[in-house]
C-alpha positions, 0 to 999 in steps of 0.5 A: 099559377101556371104560366098559361094564366099569364100568356106564358108557357104552361110549364113556367111557374109565374106569380103576380103581385098586386100593389094596393094601399087604399081604404076600400070602404071609403072608396066604395062609399064614394064610387060615382054610380051616377056618372062616368068614372074618371081619374080624379076618383082614383087620385082621391081614393087611391093616392098612396097606391099611385105614389107607390107605383110612381116610385117603382117606375122612377 
């Protein structure tokens, strides 16, 4: 993608990496439609992604 897609110079070649590791079917089946979305949902259904990002940060 051109860098302009990420707020960079349009001649700069830029890549974005998404770190995801979760069961999307399980997450969607349990998504709280009738109440506000909160951190507990992410901690429950995306725990491995949260752990991986934490390891990258430390």
